[in-house]
C-alpha positions, 0 to 999 in steps of 0.5 A, spaced: 451 158 111 453 152 106 460 152 109 458 152 116 453 146 115 458 142 111 464 143 117 459 141 122 457 135 119 464 133 118 466 134 125 460 131 128 460 125 123 468 124 125 467 124 132 461 120 132 465 114 128 470 115 133 465 114 139 462 108 136 469 105 137 468 105 144 461 103 145 463 098 151 466 104 155 460 109 153 456 104 157 460 103 163 461 111 163 453 111 163 453 105 169 457 109 173 452 115 173 448 111 178 448 115 184 441 118 183 439 111 184 442 110 190 440 116 193 433 114 191 433 108 195 436 112 201 430 118 200 425 113 199 427 109 206 427 116 209 420 118 207 417 112 210 420 113 217 419 121 217 416 127 214 418 130 208 416 135 203 416 129 198 413 122 198 416 116 196 413 116 189 415 124 188 422 122 190 423 116 185 421 120 179 425 126 181 431 122 182 430 118 175 429 125 172 436 127 175 439 120 172 436 123 165 439 130 166 446 127 168 446 122 162 445 128 157 449 133 160 456 130 162 462 134 161 470 132 161 473 138 156 478 140 162 481 133 162 482 133 154 485 140 154 489 139 160 493 133 156 493 137 150 496 143 153 501 139 158 503 135 152 503 140 147 498 137 142 494 144 142 499 146 137 496 142 132 489 145 133 491 152 133 494 151 126 487 150 124 482 156 121 477 154 127 477 155 134 479 149 138 473 149 142 469 146 136 473 140 136 470 139 144 463 141 142 463 136 137 466 130 141 461 132 146 455 132 142 457 126 138 458 122 145 450 123 146 448 120 140 453 114 141 450 113 148 443 114 146 441 107 145 444 105 152 440 110 155 434 108 152 435 101 154 436 103 161 430 107 162 426 102 159 429 097 164 427 102 170 420 102 168 420 095 167 422 094 174 418 100 177 412 100 173 409 104 179 414 110 178 412 111 170 408 117 168 408 121 162 409 129 163 405 134 159 408 136 152 409 143 155 413 141 161 417 136 156 419 141 151 421 146 156 425 140 159 429 139 153 430 147 152 433 147 160 437 141 159 440 144 153 442 150 157 444 146 163 449 143 158 451 149 155 453 152 162 456 146 165 461 146 159 462 153 159 464 152 167 469 147 166 472 150 159 473 156 163 476 152 169 480 148 164 484 155 162 488 154 168 492 149 165 495 154 161 499 156 168 498 149 172 499 142 170 493 140 174 487 144 172 483 137 174 484 138 181 481 145 181 475 141 177 475 136 183 474 142 188 468 145 184 465 138 184 464 138 192 459 144 191 456 141 185 454 135 188 451 138 194 447 144 191 445 141 184 440 136 187 444 130 186 444 127 193 437 131 195 432 135 192 432 142 194 425 142 197 428 138 203 434 143 204 433 148 210 430 155 207 436 159 208 441 154 204 436 153 199 435 161 198 443 162 197 443 156 193 438 158 188 443 164 186 449 159 185 449 156 178 449 149 181 441 148 182 440 149 175 445 144 172 441 138 175 435 140 180 431 145 175 431 141 169 429 135 173 424 139 177 420 141 170 420 134 168 417 131 174 412 137 174 415 140 181 413 147 182 419 152 180 420 159 178 421 159 171 423 166 169 428 166 175 431 160 173 432 162 166 435 169 168 440 165 173 442 161 167 443 166 162 447 170 167 451 165 169 452 163 162 454 170 160 459 171 166 463 164 164 463 166 157 466 172 158 471 170 163 473 164 158 474 168 152 479 173 157 483 167 160 483 164 153 487 170 150 491 171 156 493 163 156 495 163 149 500 168 150 502 164 156 502 157 152 509 155 150 507 148 148 511 144 143 511 147 136 507 153 139 
């Protein structure tokens, strides 16, 4: 156990120091996640002219929660793996007595801590500009939100890491990720809460992994009624599916891999 803790500490501290070298870039990436604020303005305007299940205040809080979820759960592992496989750089990590995935996990976790101060600053600025939107979730909802957003990150990482395995057979694995982005944007609750979707579309979407990556934790944070049991079940189910698929493709991919030094 001491060896595991020491190894984790070395990984996290090393990648955290590396991320701090690019603080300006982290801030710009955080600003690039402003789509929820754009959609918030659109839906607030729509709520003043039509009848929707949510009012202006609920739309505001929901899209703010979406911004928080997206700021905590971004994943880019497919881009790293594609470069390393295509250029043969993965060979160096395969020589180490540890699964390369821990490098990517440490990088993602360290990036969260590095961008934390920027996220806090944007949150404070948002509530200064829109004090009427401020609310305090009850402790139970907040703790559940933290668990769900962690699970959403794990699922998002597993999905993209699994898609990244395609880099063993193609040089453009990121193109597959871009195809995945289309249903992710529309069905995850980023452009609209699922409450405004037609009933049939909402029922179908709830059996896909997409709503649980953003809409589910965001709804819990703002206090919308959600089926917690079903949400946890679907999260576990899709995580297990992608974990199993990932390990299978990883073993097949290593047999296929012929990078420099492999």
